[in-house]
N, C-alpha and C positions, 0 to 999 in steps of 0.2 A: 504494500500500500504506500503510495507516495504522499508527499506533504499535502497536496491539493485534496486528495481523498480524505486524509486525516482531518484536515480543517473543515471539510464539508460535513463530515459526521458531527464534529463539535458544533458547527453552526446549526445543524439540524436539531441537536439537543438543546441549544440555547433558544432557538426559535420555538421549540416545543414547550419549554418552560414558560417563556413569555406569553405564548398562546394560551396556556392553561390559566395563568394569572389573569390575563385580560378577559377571558371568557367568564371565569368565576366571579370577577369583580362586577360583571354585568348581570349576574344571577339575581333573581328576587330572593327574599329571605326564605320563601317556601322551597325554591329550587335548591338553594344552598343547603337547607336542612336535609333534603333528600339526597343530595350529593354526599354529605358527611355520613348520613345513615347507611347508604349503600356501601361506601368504602369501609366503614367500621364494621359492617356486617360480614366482611371478609374475615376479620379476626373472630367474630362471633361464631361463624359456621365452621371455621377451622377447629376451634376448641369443642364445638358441639359434636363434631365427628369423632373427637377423642372420647368425650363422655358417652356418646351413643353406643360405642362398642364396650366401654368399661362397665356400664351399668348392667347390661344383660350378658356379660361375659360367660357366666356359668351356663346360662340357658343356651347361648350360641354353641359353647363347647360341648354340652351334652347332645345337642341336636346334630352337630357335625362329628360326634364321637371322639372328642378331644378331652382328655382328663389330665394329661401331663402338664404341670404348671409351666414348664419351659416353653412348650408349644403355645399354651394359652397367652403367654407374654408376647409372643410374636404377633398375635392379633392386634396388639397395641403398638408394639415396637416397629412393625413393618410400615405402618402409616407415618409415624414420626421420623423414621429413617429417610424416606424419600422426601418428605416435607422439608427436612433439614438440609439434605445434601444437594438439592437442585436449586435452592433459592438464589445463590450467587449467579448461576448461569441464566436463570430466567429473569433476574434483575438486569443482566447485560442485554438480554433479548428485548426487555422493555425500553432500554436506552436506544436500541436500534430500530425496533419495529413500532414503538409507541406504547406508553404505559396503559392507555385506554384499551388498545387491542389485546395486550397480554392479560389485562385484568378480566375482560369479557371472556376471553378464551379459557381463563382459569376456572370461571364458574361453569362454563359448558363442560369442561373436562371433569370437574368435580361431580357434576350431575351424572355424566355417563357412567363413571366407575362406581358411584354410589348405587346406581341401578344394578350393575353387575355384581356388586357385593351382596345385594339382596338375592339375586338369582342363584348365587352359589349354594343356596339351600337345596337345590336340585342336583348338586354335584358333591363336592367334598371340601374339607378345610383348606386344602392346597389352593383351590380356586379363590376361596375367601381371602386368604393371606395375600395372594397375587393381586386380587382386586383392591384390597386395602392399600397395598404398596403403591399401585398406580393411582389410586384415589388421592394419595398424598402429594402427587404432582400438581393437583389443583391448588392447594394452599401455597405450594412453592411458586406458582405463577402469581397468585393473588398478593402474597405478603409484600415482596419488594416493590411491586408496582402500586399497591395501595399506599405504601409509605411515600413513594415518589410522587404520587398524585397530591397527597396532603402537603408534602414538603415543598412542592412546586407552587402550591396555591397560596400558602400563608407565609408572610414575612415573620422574622423573629419577633417574639412578644408573647404576652399572656394568652392571647387567643390561640396561637399555634401550640403553646404548651398544653392548653386545656384540650385541644382537639387530639393531640398525640396521646394525652393521658386517657381520654375517652376511648381511643383506639385500643390502648393497652387494657383498659378496664373491662372491655368486652370479653376478655379471656375467661375469667371465672364464671361470668354470667352465661356465656355460651356453653361451657362444660356442664354447668348445673342444668340448664334448660334441656340440653341434649340428653343428659342422663335421665331426667324425669320423664321426658316423652318416650325415650327408649324403654324404660321400665314399664310405663303404662301400656305401650304397644306390645311389648313382649309378654306381659302377664295377662292382658285382656284380649289380645288379638293374636298376632304372629310376629316374631322378631324381624323377618325380612321387611315388614312394613316400615320399620325404623329407617332403613336405607332407601327404600322407595320414596318415602316422604321427603327424606333429605335430597334425593334427586330432583323432586318436584320443586322444593324450595330453592335449590341452586339454579335451576332453570329459570324460575321467576326472577331471581336476582340478576342473572345474566341479561335477561330482557330489560329489567329496570336499569341496569348499568348502561345499556345501549341508549336509553332515553335520557339519563341524567348526567352522564360523565361528559366533560368537555372534549371536543375532538382534538386529537394531537396529530401532528405531521409524522409520517413514517420515514423509513430509510431513504436517503437520496436515490433517485431513480437510476443514476449512472453508476452506482456502486455494483461492481461485478461479484460473481459468486466467490472467487478467491479472496476478494477484499472482505466480504461478509464472513468468510471462514476465519480470517485473521481477526476481524473486529470482535467476533464472538469468542475468540480464544478457544476453539473447539478442542485442540490438543490438550491444553491446560484443563479444560472442563472434564474431558474423558479421564485424564490421570487423577484429578482430584476426586471426582465422583466415584470412580472405581476403587480408589484407595479407601475412602470413607466407608463405602458400602461393604467391602470385603472385611474390614476391621470390625464393623458393626455386626455383620453376619457371624463372624467367628465368636464374638463375645456373647451374642444372644443364642447361638446354636450350641455352644459348649455346655450350658446347663442341661440341654436336651440329650446330647449324645455322650457327654463326658469329655474332659480335657485330654484324656488319653487317646482320643480318636485323632488319627494322623491329619485328616483334611482340615481340622480346626486350626492346627498349627500352621499348615500350609497357607490357608486363607489369611491368617494373621500376619505371617511373614510377607506374603505377596502384597497385602494391603499396605503394610508399612513401607515396603520398597516403592510402591506406586506413589505414596505420599511424599517420600523423599524425592522421587523423580519430579513430582508436581512442583515442589518448592524450588528445586534447581531450575526447572524449565521457566517458572514464573520469574525468578530472579535474574536469570542469565540469558534466556533464549527468546522468551515470548515478546513479540512486537507490541501487543496490546494485552498485558497481563490481566487475568481475571481478578487477582488480588495484587495490588501494587505494594509489595512488601517494602519497597524503598520509602514509601510514604507513611509507614506504620512505625510508631515509636514504642519504647518499652511500656508506656502507660497502657497501650492497647492490649498487650499481652496480659497484664495484670487484670484489666477489666474483663476481657473475654474469659480469663481463667475463673474469675468470680462468677460470671454468668453461667459458665459451664458447670461449676460445682453446685450452684444454687438450684438450677433447673434440673440437673440430674437428681439432686436430692428431692425436688418436687415430684419428678416422675416416679421415683421409688415410693414416696409417701402416698400419692394418690392411688397407685396400683395396689399396694399392700394394705393400706387402710381399708380400701374397698373389700379386698379379699378377707381381711380380718373381721369386718362387720358382717359379711355374709357367711363365711365358713366357721368362724369361731363364735360369734354372737348369735348366729342363726337368723339373721334378718333377711327379709325379702329384698330383691333389687329396688322395688318401689319405695320401701321404707328407708333403705340406705340413701336413695336419691333425695328423699325428703330431708334426711339428716344433713345432706350437703347443701341444702338451699341457702343457709346463712352465708355461704362463701360468695354468693352473687352480690348482695348489698355491701358486704365487707370489701370486696374487690373494687367496686365502683367508688366507695368512700376512699380507699387507698389511692386510687388513680387520681382523683381530684385533689386530695391532700398533697400528693406528690407533685402535681402540676403547680400548686401554690408554693410548696417548699423549694422547688427548683429556682424560684426567684429570690429566695431568702438565704440559702446556704449552698455550700459546695456540693456538687453531685456525688463526690466521694463519700460524704457522710450519709447520703441517702442510700448509696450502695451498701455501706456497712449496716444500716438499719435493715435493709432487705435481706442480707445474708443472715443476720440475727433472726429475722422472721422465719426463714427457711429452717434454720437450725432448731429454734425453739419449737416450731410446729412438729418437726421430726422427733424431738425428744418426748414431747407430750404423747405422741402416738406410741412410741416405743415402751413407755412406762405405764400405759393404760391397762388397768386390771380387766380381766375378762368380764366380770359381773358388775363392773361399775356403771352407774347411770350415765347416759349420754350427755347430760348437762354438766358434767364435770370436765374431764380432760379432753374427751372427744370433741365436744362443742367448742371448747376454747381453741384447740389446734386447728379446727376448720375455720374459725374466725381469723386466726393469726396467719396461716399459710398464704392467703391471697395478698397480704401486705408484702410478702417477699416477692411474689410474682409482679405485682403492679407498682412496686417501687424500683425493682431492678431493671425492668425493661426500659422505661423512659430515662432513668439515670444513665444506663449504659449507652443509650443512643446519644444523649447529650455529650457524654465524656468522649466518645469516639468521634463525634462530629467536631468537637474542639481539637482533638488530637491529630486529625488528618487535614489535608489541604482542601481548599474549596472545590477542586476538581473531583474529589473522591467522597463527596457527601453520600451519594447513593451506595457506595461500597460500605460505608460505616454502618448504615441501617441494615443492609443485607447481611453483614457479618454477624450482627447481634442476633437477628432472627435465625440465621443458620445455626449458630451455637445453641440457641434456645431449643430448637426442635431436635437437633441431633443429640443434644445432651440427654433429653428425655429418653430417647431410644437406647443410647449406650449405657445410661445409668441403670436401666432395667436389665441389661446384660450383666453388669457388675453385680447387681443385687441377686439376680437369678443364680449366678455362680456361688455366691455366699449361701443362698438358701439351700441348694442341693448338697452342699458340703456339710451343713450342720443339721439337716432335718432327718437324717438316717433313713432316707427313702420316703418320708412323709406318709407312712402307712397308718399311723395312729394320730389321734387328736393332739396329743402333747408334742409329737414330732412335727406336725404341721405348724403348730404355734411356735415352736422353736425356730423353724425356718423363717417364719414371718418376722420374728424378733431379730434374727440375724440380719435379714435384709434391711430392717429399719435402722439397725446400728450402722450399716453401710451408708445409709442416707444421712445419719448424724455426722459421720466422719467427713462426708463430702461438704456438708454445711459448715462444719468447723474449718475445713480447709478454705472455704470461701471467705469466712471471717478473717482468717490470717492474711489471705491475699488482699482483701480490702483494707486491712490495717497497714499493710506494707505500702499500698498505693497512697493512703492518706499521709503516711510519714514522708514518702517521696515528694508529694505535692504540697506539703505544709508550708514550704518557704516561698511558694509561688504567689504572686498577687492574685487575689480573688477577682473573678470576672462577673460575679453575681451582681445583678442590678436590681 
């Protein structure tokens, strides 16, 4: 790609951003409301798809003849795996083909594979896991382009912080609503209707996006296929995605077949080599690197480390707390879903409080509070007695954990936005969302490995409980590591002048 092609792509991106701003400024308040609603519902539906599988997990497993906890975790992990690993690539596609185009395509794709996930009832669990993995590509298209649409629309200030906080606050609400409706449909009707209804909702949102999103210019017409190949950094994307996928498969498959199985080690080693190749290619060879490592400073490593630890801890917490309430306390999926309802208002409160706090204190402090929330929530679950009332530790940890979620996401986005240059703002947001979703999946792999090594086969009630406790201790450890990393970041940044206004 020569300089003229490179500058034409940059001009197209600038023109697209200016076009979005000018169009949204001409919106009526009603139109702007629906614009924000449709974009934020991308976050809502992403987490609803997570809750919609978690809630009736036992029912789905029984129907598809799956009882192995390692395989059951794949019903969750496969979705988060693809949602996390493809975000950066689809963010780059948005830069090239238009945020609006990729956002709409994301909802259509989400709808298609939600339908297939429901149809897997006529096949087997392999088709369901496959459909869930491909379903995760929908959120991977939606996330970076939703953030790009919001970031291109609103200038820095309180309104932008509140809109981004609202976007983050949709996470617990979506998970709770998805879980409640999935439990209702699974207990009162048939579990595939959960995914068929999701397909209908996503299709409606895709049509709504066509109506309310501002039009954006696409790739320059004279750009050739070879130039597009370079602009999308296809080689880097293949190396990075393949490496992340293989490592994740190794960690999540090991609890199922055992670490003594040869192909688990092979996948882990090959995945690690591919990631090394990805880093080398991005730093030394890529004309248009997917991740500009030269633009990332040490602060980025600390913050992404915090996010990875916190959200891996969250993934372990939500999966094993749900299993604990169903398998150990004997509650139905609908009653468990009802017990998680307080997470929705707590999360929204946390999101708006965080939006306000970001104008009053350093984001590093907010990140520390978030890591503390993840850790305390995990501790309260780990020490919850079997016969204790819900209103004691369980209720409290369900109130606390959303504060970790909805404080860490906006804080990390702001910190990375400040840490990288103006040209790489989209990369900053994509990196955060990549780490969030991938960490949920890999965290379940870590916890599953601990569970199968301490539960003595999980044949008795006490052994099953011991496995859940072991997994929860893994979540605590990750949360504590996040606290340590956030403290190190705070110490490193303590002498810098505050930019908070």
